[in-house]
KEMINU-889001 format. One line per 10 residues: their letters; for each residue x, y, z negated of N, C-alpha, C, O. Coordinates in nm, 2 decimals, m for minus. Atoms other than C-alpha are relative to their C-alpha. Layout:
N
a = X Y Z X Y Z X Y Z X Y Z; ...
END
This chain:
65
maneskcpft = 0.14 m0.03 m0.01 10.72 m16.96 m0.35 m0.03 0.13 m0.06 m0.15 0.18 m0.05; 0.03 m0.13 0.07 10.75 m16.63 m0.54 m0.02 0.11 0.10 m0.08 0.21 0.07; 0.01 m0.10 m0.09 10.77 m16.43 m0.22 m0.12 m0.03 0.10 m0.12 0.03 0.21; 0.11 0.03 m0.09 10.45 m16.57 m0.06 m0.09 0.12 0.01 m0.11 0.20 m0.08; 0.10 m0.11 m0.02 10.20 m16.32 0.09 m0.13 m0.05 m0.06 m0.18 m0.16 m0.03; 0.13 0.03 0.06 9.88 m16.32 m0.11 m0.10 0.10 0.04 m0.07 0.22 0.05; 0.11 m0.09 m0.03 9.55 m16.17 m0.03 m0.02 0.09 m0.12 m0.03 0.04 m0.23; 0.02 m0.09 0.12 9.50 m15.86 m0.24 m0.14 m0.01 m0.06 m0.16 0.04 m0.17; 0.14 0.01 0.05 9.13 m15.94 m0.29 m0.02 m0.13 m0.07 m0.08 m0.13 m0.18; 0.03 0.13 0.07 9.12 m16.31 m0.37 0.13 m0.06 m0.06 0.11 m0.16 m0.14
gatrthmnrd = m0.13 0.06 0.05 9.49 m16.39 m0.45 0.04 m0.12 0.08 0.14 m0.18 0.04; m0.03 0.11 m0.08 9.49 m16.66 m0.19 0.12 0.03 0.10 0.14 0.14 0.13; m0.10 m0.02 m0.09 9.78 m16.72 0.04 m0.06 0.03 0.14 m0.17 m0.01 0.17; 0.05 m0.04 m0.13 9.75 m16.57 0.39 0.00 m0.12 0.10 0.10 m0.20 0.09; 0.00 0.11 m0.10 9.65 m16.82 0.67 0.08 0.04 0.12 0.10 0.16 0.14; m0.08 m0.03 m0.12 9.86 m16.84 0.98 m0.09 0.04 0.12 m0.19 m0.02 0.14; 0.07 m0.05 m0.12 9.75 m16.66 1.29 0.08 m0.04 0.12 0.19 m0.08 0.11; m0.07 0.03 m0.13 9.84 m16.72 1.66 0.13 0.07 0.01 0.23 0.02 0.05; m0.12 m0.09 m0.02 10.09 m16.43 1.65 0.11 m0.05 m0.10 0.23 m0.02 m0.07; m0.10 0.06 0.09 10.27 m16.61 1.36 0.08 m0.11 0.07 0.20 m0.12 0.06
wwpnqlnlqv = m0.07 0.11 m0.07 10.34 m16.91 1.58 0.06 0.04 0.13 0.16 m0.01 0.17; m0.05 m0.05 m0.13 10.39 m16.72 1.91 0.01 0.15 m0.01 m0.07 0.22 0.04; m0.01 m0.15 0.02 10.52 m16.37 1.82 0.02 0.07 0.13 m0.01 0.19 0.13; m0.03 m0.07 m0.13 10.61 m16.29 2.18 m0.11 m0.02 0.10 m0.08 m0.02 0.22; 0.11 0.03 m0.09 10.27 m16.37 2.33 m0.04 0.13 0.08 m0.02 0.24 0.03; 0.04 m0.11 m0.09 10.13 m16.16 2.61 m0.13 0.07 m0.06 m0.21 0.01 m0.13; 0.11 m0.08 0.04 9.88 m15.88 2.53 m0.11 m0.02 0.11 m0.09 0.03 0.22; 0.10 0.03 m0.10 9.56 m16.00 2.71 m0.12 0.09 m0.02 m0.23 0.07 0.04; 0.11 m0.09 0.02 9.34 m15.71 2.59 m0.05 0.06 0.13 m0.17 0.09 0.15; 0.04 m0.06 m0.13 9.34 m15.57 2.95 m0.11 m0.09 0.07 m0.19 m0.04 0.15
lhrhstlanp = 0.10 0.09 m0.06 9.13 m15.88 3.05 m0.14 0.02 m0.06 m0.23 m0.03 0.00; 0.13 m0.01 0.06 8.85 m15.78 2.82 m0.07 0.13 0.04 m0.18 0.16 0.00; 0.06 m0.12 m0.05 8.78 m15.45 2.99 m0.11 m0.03 0.10 m0.10 m0.13 0.18; 0.11 0.03 m0.10 8.45 m15.44 3.18 0.01 0.10 0.11 0.01 0.22 0.09; m0.01 m0.08 m0.12 8.47 m15.31 3.53 m0.12 m0.04 0.09 m0.17 m0.15 0.09; 0.10 0.03 m0.09 8.20 m15.29 3.79 0.05 m0.10 0.11 m0.03 m0.17 0.17; m0.05 0.10 m0.10 8.43 m15.49 4.02 m0.01 m0.14 m0.05 m0.01 m0.23 0.02; 0.01 0.13 0.05 8.40 m15.78 3.78 m0.14 m0.06 0.00 m0.16 m0.18 m0.03; 0.14 0.04 m0.01 8.02 m15.80 3.84 m0.03 m0.02 0.15 m0.07 0.08 0.21; 0.02 0.02 m0.14 7.97 m15.96 4.18 m0.15 0.03 0.04 m0.18 0.04 0.16
mgeafdyake = 0.14 m0.01 m0.03 7.59 m15.92 4.16 m0.05 0.15 0.00 m0.16 0.18 0.05; 0.03 m0.14 0.01 7.59 m15.54 4.10 m0.08 0.03 m0.12 m0.13 m0.05 m0.19; 0.07 m0.05 0.12 7.43 m15.33 3.83 m0.15 m0.02 m0.01 m0.20 m0.04 m0.11; 0.14 0.02 m0.01 7.08 m15.38 3.95 m0.05 m0.14 m0.02 m0.17 m0.17 m0.04; 0.03 0.15 0.02 7.09 m15.76 3.91 m0.05 m0.02 m0.14 0.02 0.01 m0.24; 0.06 0.03 0.13 6.87 m15.88 3.63 0.02 m0.15 m0.03 m0.05 m0.23 0.02; m0.04 0.14 0.03 7.03 m16.20 3.49 m0.12 m0.07 m0.07 m0.14 m0.19 m0.04; 0.11 0.07 0.07 6.73 m16.27 3.25 m0.11 m0.04 0.10 m0.16 m0.15 0.09; 0.11 0.03 m0.09 6.48 m16.25 3.53 0.04 m0.11 0.10 m0.04 m0.20 0.12; m0.05 0.11 m0.09 6.69 m16.47 3.76 0.00 m0.13 m0.07 m0.03 m0.24 m0.01
fesldldavi = m0.01 0.12 0.08 6.74 m16.72 3.48 m0.14 m0.06 m0.01 m0.16 m0.18 0.00; 0.14 0.04 0.01 6.36 m16.74 3.43 m0.05 m0.06 0.13 m0.14 m0.15 0.12; 0.05 0.05 m0.13 6.31 m16.81 3.80 0.07 m0.14 0.04 0.03 m0.20 0.14; m0.07 0.13 m0.03 6.55 m17.12 3.79 m0.09 m0.12 m0.02 m0.17 m0.12 m0.12; 0.07 0.13 0.02 6.40 m17.46 3.83 0.10 m0.09 m0.07 0.18 m0.16 m0.01; m0.09 0.07 0.08 6.58 m17.62 3.54 0.00 m0.15 0.02 0.11 m0.21 0.01; 0.01 0.15 m0.03 6.46 m17.97 3.63 0.09 m0.03 0.12 0.16 m0.13 0.12; m0.08 0.02 m0.12 6.63 m17.93 3.97 0.15 0.01 m0.03 0.23 m0.06 0.02; m0.14 m0.02 0.04 6.95 m17.81 3.81 0.05 m0.12 m0.07 0.16 m0.17 m0.05; m0.04 0.12 0.08 6.95 m18.11 3.57 0.02 m0.11 0.10 0.11 m0.19 0.08
rtfmp = m0.01 0.11 m0.10 6.89 m18.35 3.86 0.13 0.02 0.08 0.18 m0.09 0.13; m0.12 m0.02 m0.08 7.18 m18.19 4.05 0.12 m0.06 m0.07 0.21 m0.12 m0.01; m0.12 0.04 0.07 7.43 m18.27 3.77 m0.02 m0.13 m0.07 0.08 m0.19 m0.12; 0.02 0.12 0.06 7.27 m18.58 3.63 m0.07 m0.10 0.10 m0.20 m0.11 0.10; 0.06 0.09 m0.11 7.21 m18.83 3.92 m0.07 m0.12 m0.06 m0.13 m0.20 0.01
END
């Protein structure tokens, strides 16, 4: 236990991260890039305006028979 990694600020032991359990995991950072190709509605589409125009009662009825 003498060689445990301790936090330099609190003195607590370090928690395990995903990379500790799976050190050879794929780097998925490329999936977080924003591309205009990823937006099927185009840049002029106003999501807030379209959401306000939704009939939420009809949406609920669709999924809750």
